[in-house]
C-alpha distance (Angstrom), angle and dihedral (degrees) to the residues before:
residue distance angle dihedral
X1 . . .
X2 3.80 . .
X3 3.80 124.8 .
X4 3.79 129.3 -164.6
X5 3.79 127.8 -179.6
X6 3.81 128.5 -141.3
X7 3.77 123.3 -169.8
X8 3.78 115.5 -31.5
X9 3.80 99.3 -53.9
X10 3.79 108.6 27.6
X11 3.79 126.0 96.2
X12 3.79 130.1 173.9
X13 3.80 118.3 -151.6
X14 3.80 119.9 -163.8
X15 3.82 125.7 -175.0
X16 3.81 97.6 176.9
X17 3.75 134.9 25.6
X18 3.80 104.4 -41.0
X19 3.76 120.6 -104.2
X20 3.79 112.4 -96.2
X21 3.81 95.3 174.7
X22 3.78 115.3 149.0
X23 3.78 91.7 -125.3
X24 3.81 92.1 70.5
X25 3.81 91.8 69.6
X26 3.80 91.1 45.2
X27 3.81 94.1 50.0
X28 3.81 100.4 37.8
X29 3.79 100.2 58.9
X30 3.82 94.8 154.0
X31 3.79 104.9 34.6
X32 3.82 109.7 140.4
X33 3.81 122.6 -131.1
X34 3.78 117.5 -79.9
X35 3.80 116.8 -89.8
X36 3.77 131.8 -153.7
X37 3.81 91.3 -127.1
X38 3.79 140.9 -4.1
X39 3.79 136.7 -171.1
X40 3.80 89.3 -67.2
X41 3.77 131.3 58.1
X42 3.79 131.1 -151.7
X43 3.77 126.2 -142.4
X44 3.79 134.1 173.4
X45 3.80 123.8 -123.7
X46 3.80 118.6 179.4
X47 3.78 90.8 -21.9
X48 3.81 93.5 -49.9
X49 3.78 126.7 115.9
X50 3.81 115.7 -123.6
X51 3.80 121.1 -171.0
X52 3.79 117.6 -155.5
X53 3.77 132.4 -171.8
X54 3.78 125.8 -128.8
X55 3.82 89.1 -86.6
X56 3.81 92.2 55.2
X57 3.79 94.4 -108.9
X58 3.82 115.2 142.6
X59 3.80 108.2 -112.5
X60 3.79 97.7 175.0
X61 3.78 136.5 -1.7
X62 3.76 140.5 179.3
X63 3.78 112.1 -118.2
X64 3.80 96.3 -150.7
X65 3.77 135.7 14.7
X66 3.82 111.5 -91.4
X67 3.80 115.6 -91.1
X68 3.79 114.4 -139.7
X69 3.81 121.8 -171.6
X70 3.78 134.1 -154.5
X71 3.81 92.7 -107.1
X72 3.79 91.9 61.6
X73 3.79 96.2 -100.4
X74 3.77 128.9 124.6
X75 3.78 147.5 -167.9
X76 3.80 123.3 -140.5
X77 3.79 123.6 -168.8
X78 3.80 124.0 -162.4
X79 3.80 126.2 -163.6
X80 3.81 116.2 -116.9
X81 3.80 132.0 -167.9
X82 3.83 126.9 -130.8
X83 3.81 93.8 -112.8
X84 3.80 94.9 43.7
X85 3.79 125.5 109.9
X86 3.79 132.2 178.1
X87 3.79 136.7 -135.8
X88 3.78 133.7 -165.6
X89 3.82 132.8 23.7
X90 3.80 87.9 152.6
X91 3.79 130.3 -75.2
X92 3.80 107.9 -11.1
X93 3.78 121.2 171.6
X94 3.79 97.7 -176.8
X95 3.80 104.1 50.1
X96 3.79 141.8 37.4
X97 3.81 131.2 171.7
X98 3.79 91.3 14.8
X99 3.80 120.0 -147.5
X100 3.80 97.8 162.5
X101 3.79 141.9 -0.5
X102 3.79 144.1 85.5
X103 3.79 129.7 -96.8
X104 3.78 142.3 161.9
X105 3.78 125.4 -129.8
X106 3.79 104.6 -140.3
X107 3.80 119.5 124.8
X108 3.79 110.7 -122.6
X109 3.76 137.7 173.5
X110 3.80 97.7 -99.7
X111 3.80 118.2 -167.5
X112 3.76 117.4 -171.8
X113 3.81 97.1 -85.4
X114 3.84 92.8 54.5
X115 3.80 99.9 47.7
X116 3.77 92.1 96.3
X117 3.80 90.3 74.6
X118 3.81 110.3 16.7
X119 3.78 142.1 29.9
X120 3.79 144.8 -165.5
X121 3.81 99.1 -113.1
X122 3.79 123.3 41.9
X123 3.80 121.9 176.8
X124 3.83 123.5 178.1
X125 3.79 91.3 -134.8
X126 3.78 127.1 108.6
X127 3.78 138.2 171.1
X128 3.79 121.9 -141.4
X129 3.78 124.1 -144.1
X130 3.82 85.4 -131.2
X131 3.79 90.8 71.5
X132 3.79 112.7 -91.4
X133 3.79 141.0 94.1
X134 3.80 125.1 -143.3
X135 3.80 122.9 -159.8
X136 3.81 116.2 -172.1
X137 3.81 105.0 -145.3
X138 3.78 94.1 -145.1
X139 3.80 119.4 95.1
X140 3.80 97.6 -165.5
X141 3.81 120.3 109.1
X142 3.79 109.5 -77.1
X143 3.79 136.2 -168.4
X144 3.79 119.5 -137.8
X145 3.78 130.6 -166.6
X146 3.79 126.9 -173.9
X147 3.80 110.4 -163.4
X148 3.79 108.7 -172.6
X149 3.82 92.8 -176.9
X150 3.79 93.1 58.4
X151 3.79 95.0 32.2
X152 3.82 93.1 -125.3
X153 3.79 133.3 132.5
X154 3.80 108.7 -167.0
X155 3.79 135.7 -177.3
X156 3.80 129.6 -165.2
X157 3.80 124.9 -164.0
X158 3.80 125.0 -177.4
X159 3.78 96.2 -139.1
X160 3.77 144.1 -4.9
X161 3.79 138.5 51.7
X162 3.79 124.8 -18.3
X163 3.76 89.8 -141.0
X164 3.79 129.7 138.1
X165 3.78 141.2 170.4
X166 3.80 123.0 -138.0
X167 3.80 124.2 -159.8
X168 3.81 120.2 -167.3
X169 3.79 128.1 -169.7
X170 3.76 143.7 170.9
X171 3.80 88.2 -118.5
X172 3.78 135.7 20.3
X173 3.81 89.5 -116.9
X174 3.78 89.3 56.1
X175 3.81 89.4 54.5
X176 3.82 92.3 51.0
X177 3.79 90.2 47.4
X178 3.80 92.2 49.8
X179 3.79 93.2 47.3
X180 3.81 92.5 49.7
X181 3.79 91.0 46.6
X182 3.80 87.6 59.3
X183 3.82 98.6 40.4
X184 3.80 98.8 32.5
X185 3.77 136.5 -94.9
X186 3.78 128.1 -108.6
X187 3.80 115.6 -92.1
X188 3.77 121.0 -131.9
X189 3.78 115.3 -81.2
X190 3.77 118.8 -126.4
X191 3.78 101.0 -91.7
X192 3.81 94.4 -117.3
X193 3.82 88.9 61.2
X194 3.81 89.2 76.6
X195 3.80 87.7 66.8
X196 3.80 127.0 88.9
X197 3.83 120.4 -76.1
X198 3.80 132.8 -166.4
X199 3.81 135.4 -157.7
X200 3.80 123.5 -165.1
X201 3.82 111.5 -139.3
X202 2.96 113.9 -137.8
X203 3.77 95.8 23.4
X204 3.79 115.7 -102.7
X205 3.80 130.0 -155.0
X206 3.79 128.6 -76.7
X207 3.79 93.0 -102.0
X208 3.79 92.2 50.8
X209 3.81 92.4 48.6
X210 3.79 90.5 54.4
X211 3.79 91.6 43.0
X212 3.82 91.1 54.1
X213 3.80 90.3 52.9
X214 3.79 91.1 49.3
X215 3.79 90.2 47.9
X216 3.81 87.3 58.1
X217 3.78 89.4 52.4
X218 3.82 93.2 46.8
X219 3.79 91.4 50.3
X220 3.82 91.6 43.3
X221 3.82 92.1 -122.3
X222 3.80 112.1 146.7
X223 3.81 121.0 -113.9
X224 3.81 133.8 170.7
X225 3.80 108.0 162.5
X226 3.81 142.2 38.7
X227 3.80 122.2 -167.7
X228 3.79 117.3 -161.1
X229 3.79 109.6 -142.1
X230 3.82 130.6 -149.4
X231 3.78 114.8 -38.5
X232 3.80 95.3 40.1
X233 3.82 84.8 112.6
X234 3.78 130.5 57.3
X235 3.78 97.1 -124.4
X236 3.77 137.6 10.6
X237 2.97 101.6 -79.4
X238 3.79 117.3 -7.8
X239 3.84 99.5 114.0
X240 3.82 91.7 -127.9
X241 3.80 122.4 127.3
X242 3.80 113.9 -113.5
X243 3.78 104.0 -111.1
X244 3.79 94.6 -150.7
X245 3.82 90.0 61.9
X246 3.81 102.9 23.8
X247 3.80 109.8 28.6
X248 3.83 93.2 161.8
X249 3.82 111.1 32.2
X250 3.82 92.4 168.4
X251 3.79 88.8 57.9
X252 3.81 90.4 47.2
X253 3.80 92.2 55.1
X254 3.81 90.9 46.1
X255 3.81 93.5 48.0
X256 3.80 90.0 51.5
X257 3.80 91.3 45.5
X258 3.78 89.7 54.1
X259 3.81 87.2 56.8
X260 3.84 92.1 45.4
X261 3.81 91.5 -114.2
X262 3.81 124.7 136.3
X263 3.77 125.6 -139.8
X264 3.80 124.9 -130.0
X265 3.81 128.2 -176.7
X266 3.79 131.2 -151.4
X267 3.80 117.8 -124.2
X268 3.77 130.8 -160.6
X269 3.83 120.6 -166.6
X270 3.81 93.2 -131.5
X271 3.79 132.9 105.5
X272 3.79 100.4 -161.4
X273 3.79 124.8 -135.9
X274 3.82 97.7 166.5
X275 3.81 130.9 44.4
X276 3.84 101.3 -158.4
X277 3.83 95.2 -159.5
X278 3.82 94.8 -174.6
X279 3.81 93.2 58.4
X280 3.79 89.6 44.8
X281 3.80 91.6 51.6
X282 3.80 93.5 48.4
X283 3.80 92.5 49.1
X284 3.77 91.7 46.3
X285 3.78 90.2 51.4
X286 3.80 89.9 52.0
X287 3.81 102.2 41.6
X288 3.83 106.2 10.6
X289 3.82 93.4 -128.6
X290 3.84 101.1 148.2
X291 3.81 121.0 82.1
X292 3.79 113.2 -116.8
X293 3.79 112.3 -91.0
X294 3.81 95.8 22.9
X295 3.79 97.7 82.4
X296 3.82 93.7 107.0
X297 3.81 100.8 34.0
X298 3.79 117.7 134.2
X299 3.81 103.0 -117.9
X300 3.81 100.2 174.2
X301 3.80 118.3 128.7
X302 3.79 95.8 -156.3
X303 3.79 94.8 159.3
X304 3.80 94.2 51.5
X305 3.77 91.0 43.9
X306 3.79 93.0 53.2
X307 3.79 93.0 48.1
X308 3.79 92.0 50.2
X309 3.79 93.8 43.4
X310 3.81 93.2 49.6
X311 3.80 91.5 48.9
X312 3.82 94.1 47.7
X313 3.80 94.8 -114.1
X314 3.81 98.1 133.5
X315 3.78 124.6 96.4
X316 3.80 88.6 -163.5
X317 3.82 129.4 7.5
X318 3.81 98.6 -148.5
X319 3.80 118.0 28.0
X320 3.80 126.2 152.6
X321 3.80 128.9 -130.1
X322 3.81 140.1 154.1
X323 3.79 98.4 -65.8
X324 3.79 104.9 35.4
X325 3.79 140.2 -61.8
X326 3.77 133.4 -65.4
X327 3.75 148.6 117.2
X328 3.81 116.4 -34.0
X329 3.77 109.0 -142.9
X330 3.81 124.1 -117.4
X331 3.79 107.8 -133.0
X332 3.81 92.8 179.1
X333 3.80 88.1 72.5
X334 3.85 107.2 91.2
X335 3.81 92.7 -157.0
X336 3.80 90.0 47.1
X337 3.80 91.6 50.0
X338 3.81 89.3 52.3
X339 3.83 90.1 49.7
X340 3.80 90.8 51.3
X341 3.80 93.3 46.9
X342 3.81 91.5 47.4
X343 3.82 87.4 59.5
X344 3.81 89.0 46.1
X345 3.82 94.5 48.5
X346 3.84 98.5 81.7
X347 3.80 89.0 55.7
X348 3.79 92.0 51.5
X349 3.80 91.0 46.1
X350 3.80 89.1 49.8
X351 3.78 89.0 60.8
X352 3.80 105.0 -92.6
X353 3.80 103.4 152.3
X354 3.80 104.3 -162.3
X355 3.78 146.0 -2.5
X356 3.78 133.6 -128.1
X357 3.82 112.2 -142.6
X358 3.79 109.4 -149.2
X359 3.81 134.5 172.9
X360 3.79 100.9 29.3
X361 3.81 94.6 143.1
X362 3.82 102.3 72.5
X363 3.82 102.4 82.1
X364 3.84 109.4 136.0
X365 3.79 121.0 -128.9
X366 3.81 92.7 -114.5
X367 3.81 92.9 58.3
X368 3.80 122.2 120.1
X369 3.78 134.7 -155.0
X370 3.79 136.3 -149.1
X371 3.81 87.2 -123.1
X372 3.80 90.3 64.2
X373 3.79 96.1 -104.9
X374 3.78 120.1 145.7
X375 3.79 118.9 -131.4
X376 3.80 91.2 -99.9
X377 3.80 91.8 51.1
X378 3.79 92.6 45.2
X379 3.80 99.7 44.6
X380 3.82 99.8 80.2
X381 3.81 91.2 35.0
X382 3.78 94.9 52.8
X383 3.81 96.1 93.8
X384 3.81 90.4 51.7
X385 3.80 94.0 55.4
X386 3.81 91.8 40.4
X387 3.80 90.4 57.0
X388 3.79 94.7 39.2
X389 3.81 94.1 54.6
X390 3.79 95.6 48.9
X391 3.80 96.3 41.2
X392 3.80 92.7 49.1
X393 3.80 89.5 44.3
X394 3.79 89.7 56.4
X395 3.79 90.8 49.2
X396 3.80 90.0 54.2
X397 3.80 91.8 58.0
X398 3.80 102.6 56.3
X399 3.80 144.8 -32.1
X400 3.80 96.6 -83.0
X401 3.78 116.5 121.3
X402 3.77 106.7 -100.0
X403 3.76 118.8 -125.5
X404 3.80 123.8 -162.4
X405 3.79 117.5 173.7
X406 3.80 107.5 -164.1
X407 3.79 138.2 -173.6
X408 3.82 97.6 -156.6
X409 3.79 125.6 39.5
X410 3.80 142.8 167.9
X411 3.78 137.1 -161.0
X412 3.79 107.1 -52.1
X413 3.81 94.6 26.2
X414 3.80 88.3 109.7
X415 3.82 84.6 83.2
X416 3.83 93.7 67.4
X417 3.17 83.3 48.9
X418 3.85 128.2 -144.9
X419 3.79 139.2 52.2
X420 3.77 139.8 178.4
X421 3.78 123.8 -134.9
X422 3.77 97.0 -119.7
X423 3.78 127.2 -116.3
X424 3.79 121.0 -19.8
X425 3.78 137.6 163.5
X426 3.83 125.5 -125.0
X427 3.80 94.3 -103.1
X428 3.77 132.4 118.6
X429 3.80 90.4 -116.9
X430 3.78 89.6 59.2
X431 3.78 92.4 43.5
X432 3.81 88.0 58.1
X433 3.80 90.5 44.9
X434 3.81 93.4 54.3
X435 3.79 90.5 52.4
X436 3.81 91.2 54.1
X437 3.81 92.9 46.7
X438 3.79 92.6 47.6
X439 3.79 93.8 49.9
X440 3.81 92.7 47.9
X441 3.81 88.5 53.9
X442 3.80 92.5 46.0
X443 3.80 89.8 59.1
X444 3.82 87.2 58.1
X445 3.79 95.2 53.4
X446 3.81 101.2 -96.2
X447 3.80 110.6 144.2
X448 3.80 104.5 167.1
X449 3.79 115.9 61.5
X450 3.75 137.7 123.1
X451 3.75 135.7 -144.1
X452 3.79 98.5 -154.5
X453 3.78 115.8 -111.9
X454 3.85 104.2 -109.7
X455 3.85 90.7 0.6
X456 3.80 122.9 -104.2
X457 3.78 99.6 -57.6
X458 3.78 143.1 -22.8
X459 3.78 130.4 98.7
X460 3.78 117.4 -75.7
X461 3.78 126.1 -143.2
X462 3.80 121.2 -144.8
X463 3.81 88.1 -99.2
X464 3.81 98.1 47.8
X465 3.81 90.2 42.5
X466 3.80 90.6 58.3
X467 3.80 99.7 36.7
X468 3.81 94.6 46.5
X469 3.82 92.2 48.2
X470 3.80 93.1 48.1
X471 3.78 91.0 62.7
X472 3.78 103.5 31.3
X473 3.80 96.9 46.1
X474 3.81 87.4 63.9
X475 3.82 96.3 47.7
X476 3.84 114.5 111.0
X477 3.82 91.8 -97.9
X478 3.82 120.3 27.0
X479 3.80 122.8 -156.8
X480 3.79 130.9 155.3
X481 3.80 130.0 -159.2
X482 3.78 114.3 -129.8
X483 3.80 120.0 -162.5
X484 3.81 125.5 -158.2
X485 3.78 108.6 -92.9
X486 3.81 91.0 -118.1
X487 3.81 88.7 59.5
X488 3.82 101.3 37.7
X489 3.80 126.4 -12.2
X490 3.83 95.7 -175.5
X491 3.81 99.8 78.2
X492 3.80 105.0 74.8
X493 3.81 123.5 99.4
X494 3.81 87.7 -114.0
X495 3.82 97.3 48.1
X496 3.82 121.7 121.8
X497 3.78 98.6 30.4
X498 3.80 137.1 -83.0
X499 3.82 100.5 -35.6
X500 3.81 96.1 52.4
X501 3.81 92.1 41.1
X502 3.81 91.4 50.3
X503 3.80 90.6 47.7
X504 3.80 92.0 52.2
X505 3.79 90.3 47.8
X506 3.80 91.6 49.3
X507 3.81 93.8 55.8
X508 3.79 94.7 39.2
X509 3.80 88.4 54.5
X510 3.80 90.7 46.9
X511 3.80 89.3 52.4
X512 3.80 91.3 54.6
X513 3.81 91.7 44.5
X514 3.81 87.8 54.4
X515 3.81 92.1 53.7
X516 3.85 93.9 107.3
X517 3.81 90.1 49.8
X518 3.81 93.1 48.3
X519 3.80 87.5 47.5
X520 3.83 88.9 55.4
X521 3.80 90.5 49.4
X522 3.80 90.2 49.8
X523 3.78 89.8 54.2
X524 3.81 90.4 48.8
X525 3.81 90.7 52.7
X526 3.81 90.3 48.4
X527 3.81 93.1 48.2
X528 3.79 101.9 42.5
X529 3.82 109.9 0.8
X530 3.81 98.4 -111.3
X531 3.83 105.9 148.7
X532 3.79 121.4 -119.4
X533 3.80 94.4 -126.5
X534 3.79 111.6 46.3
X535 3.77 134.9 -166.4
X536 3.79 110.8 -121.9
X537 3.81 88.9 -118.5
X538 3.81 90.2 59.1
X539 3.81 95.4 50.0
X540 3.83 96.5 39.1
X541 3.76 108.5 37.7
X542 3.76 124.8 -168.9
X543 3.81 94.6 32.9
X544 3.84 106.8 118.3
X545 3.81 93.4 -169.7
X546 3.82 89.9 62.8
X547 3.81 97.7 53.0
X548 3.79 98.6 89.3
X549 3.81 100.2 34.6
X550 3.80 107.1 123.1
X551 3.81 101.1 159.9
X552 3.81 98.0 63.4
X553 3.79 123.6 61.6
X554 3.76 138.5 -175.5
X555 3.79 115.4 -127.3
X556 3.77 94.3 -153.0
X557 3.81 118.2 -48.9
X558 3.82 98.1 -50.3
X559 3.82 110.5 47.6
X560 3.81 131.6 56.5
X561 3.80 120.6 -167.1
X562 3.79 121.5 -162.9
X563 3.83 106.2 -172.7
X564 3.77 117.6 -158.4
X565 3.80 103.9 -113.3
X566 3.81 102.0 177.1
X567 3.79 126.2 76.5
X568 3.79 118.2 -114.7
X569 3.79 93.9 16.1
X570 3.81 120.3 145.3
X571 3.81 93.4 175.8
X572 3.78 136.4 28.1
X573 3.79 136.9 -167.6
X574 3.80 114.1 -107.8
X575 3.79 124.0 -167.4
X576 3.79 110.7 -146.6
X577 3.80 115.7 -153.5
X578 3.81 118.1 -136.5
X579 3.79 115.7 -68.7
X580 3.79 137.0 51.9
X581 3.79 117.8 -42.7
X582 3.79 134.5 -176.7
X583 3.78 135.8 -169.8
X584 3.81 105.4 -106.5
X585 3.80 92.8 -143.9
X586 3.82 100.5 44.4
X587 3.85 107.0 16.7
X588 3.81 88.7 -124.9
X589 3.81 109.8 160.4
X590 3.81 114.1 -117.2
X591 3.82 125.1 -158.2
X592 3.79 114.0 -105.9
X593 3.78 117.3 -135.5
X594 3.80 94.0 24.7
X595 3.80 140.6 100.8
X596 3.80 112.4 -121.7
X597 3.79 132.5 -176.8
X598 3.81 104.6 -131.6
X599 3.78 131.3 -169.1
X600 3.80 116.1 -105.5
X601 3.78 115.3 -179.2
X602 3.79 112.4 -159.8
X603 3.81 91.6 -101.7
X604 3.81 96.1 44.7
X605 3.79 130.5 84.2
X606 3.81 114.0 -151.2
X607 3.81 99.5 -118.3
X608 3.78 126.6 173.2
X609 3.78 137.5 -175.6
X610 3.77 129.0 -146.3
X611 3.77 119.5 -123.8
X612 3.79 116.2 -119.3
X613 3.82 94.4 28.4
X614 3.80 124.5 106.6
X615 3.79 115.7 -124.9
X616 3.80 108.5 -163.5
X617 3.80 116.8 -160.0
X618 3.78 139.8 168.5
X619 3.82 142.6 -167.0
X620 3.80 122.3 -49.0
X621 3.82 101.4 -104.8
X622 3.80 125.4 -167.4
X623 3.81 90.1 -145.7
X624 3.80 138.9 -0.3
X625 3.79 106.7 -119.5
X626 3.79 127.2 -153.8
X627 3.79 89.4 -106.9
X628 3.80 94.8 49.7
X629 3.80 113.4 144.2
X630 3.78 131.1 -177.0
X631 3.80 92.3 -122.2
X632 3.82 96.4 132.6
X633 3.79 115.6 52.1
X634 3.80 137.8 166.3
X635 3.79 120.3 -155.7
X636 3.81 111.2 -158.6
X637 3.79 122.1 -167.1
X638 3.80 133.9 178.0
X639 3.83 124.8 -164.3
X640 2.93 132.4 -35.5
X641 3.79 91.0 54.7
X642 3.79 92.8 -147.6
X643 3.79 114.0 111.1
X644 3.78 145.4 132.0
X645 3.79 129.7 -159.4
X646 3.80 132.1 178.0
X647 3.79 107.4 -147.8
X648 3.79 112.5 -161.4
X649 3.77 121.7 -166.4
X650 3.81 134.5 -170.7
X651 3.78 140.7 161.0
X652 3.82 92.5 -77.9
X653 3.81 95.1 -138.6
X654 3.80 114.6 57.4
X655 3.78 138.8 48.2
X656 3.81 91.5 -110.0
X657 3.81 88.1 113.0
X658 3.82 87.8 67.8
X659 3.80 87.1 59.6
X660 3.79 91.7 53.7
X661 3.81 99.0 -93.5
X662 3.80 102.2 138.9
X663 3.78 139.2 91.6
X664 3.79 133.5 -123.8
X665 3.78 125.5 -150.9
X666 3.80 124.4 -178.3
X667 3.79 116.8 -146.3
X668 3.80 116.1 -169.5
X669 3.78 139.1 176.6
X670 3.80 126.6 -162.8
X671 3.80 131.1 175.0
X672 3.81 120.2 -147.5
X673 3.81 130.3 162.1
X674 3.77 96.5 -20.3
X675 3.77 94.4 -42.9
X676 3.80 129.9 108.1
X677 3.80 111.9 -149.8
X678 3.80 115.8 -157.9
X679 3.79 120.8 -170.7
X680 3.79 133.6 -174.7
X681 3.79 114.5 -168.8
X682 3.80 121.8 -141.9
X683 3.80 111.7 -93.6
X684 3.79 113.6 -93.2
X685 3.79 115.1 -150.4
X686 3.77 131.6 11.2
X687 3.80 144.5 -117.5
X688 3.76 134.5 -176.1
X689 3.79 111.4 -81.7
X690 3.80 97.5 13.8
X691 3.82 112.4 161.8
X692 3.79 119.4 -107.2
X693 3.78 92.1 -148.5
X694 3.77 135.2 24.7
X695 3.76 126.1 -158.7
X696 3.81 102.4 -133.4
X697 3.77 126.9 -170.7
X698 3.79 121.9 -172.0
X699 3.79 117.0 -158.1
X700 3.79 119.0 -168.3
X701 3.80 109.1 -164.5
X702 3.79 114.7 -153.7
X703 3.82 119.8 -166.9
X704 3.79 114.6 -75.4
X705 3.81 110.7 -82.1
X706 3.81 95.1 32.2
X707 3.82 121.3 123.5
X708 3.82 105.8 -156.3
X709 3.80 120.8 -169.0
X710 3.80 135.8 -178.0
X711 3.79 127.2 -140.2
X712 3.82 96.7 -140.9
X713 3.78 138.7 -1.5
X714 3.81 117.8 -108.6
X715 3.79 114.9 -119.6
X716 3.79 114.0 -87.9
X717 3.80 95.2 12.7
X718 3.78 129.3 92.6
X719 3.80 111.5 -141.1
X720 3.76 126.4 -164.8
X721 3.77 137.6 162.2
X722 3.79 117.4 -123.5
X723 3.78 106.9 -172.9
X724 3.79 106.1 -67.4
X725 3.82 93.2 -9.3
X726 3.81 131.9 86.3
X727 3.80 115.5 -149.0
X728 3.82 122.8 -162.9
X729 3.81 115.3 -178.6
X730 3.78 132.8 179.4
X731 3.78 147.2 130.2
X732 3.82 116.9 -86.6
X733 3.79 122.3 -163.6
X734 3.80 106.8 -134.1
X735 3.82 93.8 -137.8
X736 3.80 93.9 47.1
X737 3.80 107.3 39.7
X738 3.79 122.7 -161.6
X739 3.79 144.2 -112.6
X740 3.79 122.1 -149.1
X741 3.79 127.4 -175.6
X742 3.78 119.6 -165.4
X743 3.81 113.8 -165.4
X744 3.78 107.1 -156.9
X745 3.79 121.6 -141.9
């Protein structure tokens, strides 16, 4: 057994020859140099590794000596405790806070009916409620078994190193922060990416794309992004717009630009050599995913395939996927990645803003990579390299913030930085499944994901339309799938009549009002790795009753959402963590540390705010323009009126923030002797286009039924009581700051 120490609380334990796979250097971009010793020590007892803290307490131990076989495989067994549960292993729809069970880590294309046993993104990394993370440094498919009766968590791998990294921390947040420091933290999204997106499925024509955008504008429903789905291009995958659908792509980009909407394109990693019309026809019959009139089109990219094959850029020459067969590209090949991005460049120059990476789960076992990986090693990693190549290719072209939106990911993919949770149906079972998958990913440092509004396909009812939108419109990225009316007329924001349309509008507007808050959470993820959406057990540690809750989430530190996940429900039970809580809609005080049955009308999401935490909001925009500035802000606070927030600002579009071009403003509240003191510090730092003045409104929310009053207005601020809320509004010069004292009557 070999041990190596990293930082103060990381230790790597190796029972075979250590892994020297190329992917380690690509994933661990911030791993510190090895140390002779850390804050933990490792000893061996009966062939098992035991890790102890400075006080001698066992923090982690193997339950059995490793079993190595003649074929190069192994089995590791870790000791578990009765109260212990585990999070992570990638994007799992069917399990959260595991205490028992068996599962296999092998990325698979996972349509809705298969998500009970497989998933798109599998990562051999878990976090224990006891305060450690374990990352198996072997990318091959692995089988895991958690036996709660024996107290053993075991893993079997057919080949490769028995090599794993442990990270310990005083808190679970500290572990997530340490892990993301070593594997990379998510960059800031372009600001517009926090707006609403839409994808037409199957893809419709240029005129209909533009008409859908204009319908949003006519109906006053916000929109910031359009993703063109399969069939936007002539052939898979020649990067050329299909003339029968998009005869004038330059005009398309300009028409969308005029409406302040950005264009995204779906990618597949295949260069097709075979059409397979029978498979295409069967799939189209089942899911209606081919535009009318294109059923028999020749979609082979024979020229691109031959170029890539001759140059050695293919990981596999003949792999199958939804729309045919062909060469699956090798994104570990630097020259190949440059070739791919050179074909992508004209699209980016045209004005395409981002790319959706689909179909990264099909790599056959007999594939090879330029990095020396076998097909089994490469399979689970494929989505990581797919995203890495395209994101870095975008960065090479200009200073815009790159945006890759992927279906399959791996450790480190949080750097590229967004993903979607695959293909769901608009059912309550799938609503619950997306919550589990999202929380599992949050534990592993992923901040930017979306559970598609209404799922991929399937008819909504008025109830599922409203309930699905209530949750998904507040996820970090929000995108809905629209179907042609002849296929399904229940998947538009305005489907199902006035109540459903008004409900969608309400939560879309709330999303845009929360833009400054989401921006703050994005900065927090970039600075220290804390995910935007947080499991309750991550935000409130040491509360056993919160460990297994997978149908309530924290949106940052201030907001808790409790989506209704059962059909026909007019109420739901909500567990309130310790502290002071208030109903976001009514300001009703809620009891911390208790379980309460709350009302939940069909058009209302149970949403709660945490006392003593700033919630910064803004106007309800219909789009987020390139010149958007945070020059109008509302700072909401519920008792106790003691809070501090660092608000960072930047240009919202470029990577200048990575070069230090941003500002920081501290906003504080303190209560002393019947007075609430509010302070805004002068901005520190600068960026191009920063506002000279911000219109700031402070709203102190007292419990429902209160009638707060102030003795006198502070200079420069207009103060008024609005029911149980005090509002103080005024202009604040960014280089001067402000101090406001409210003397309560």
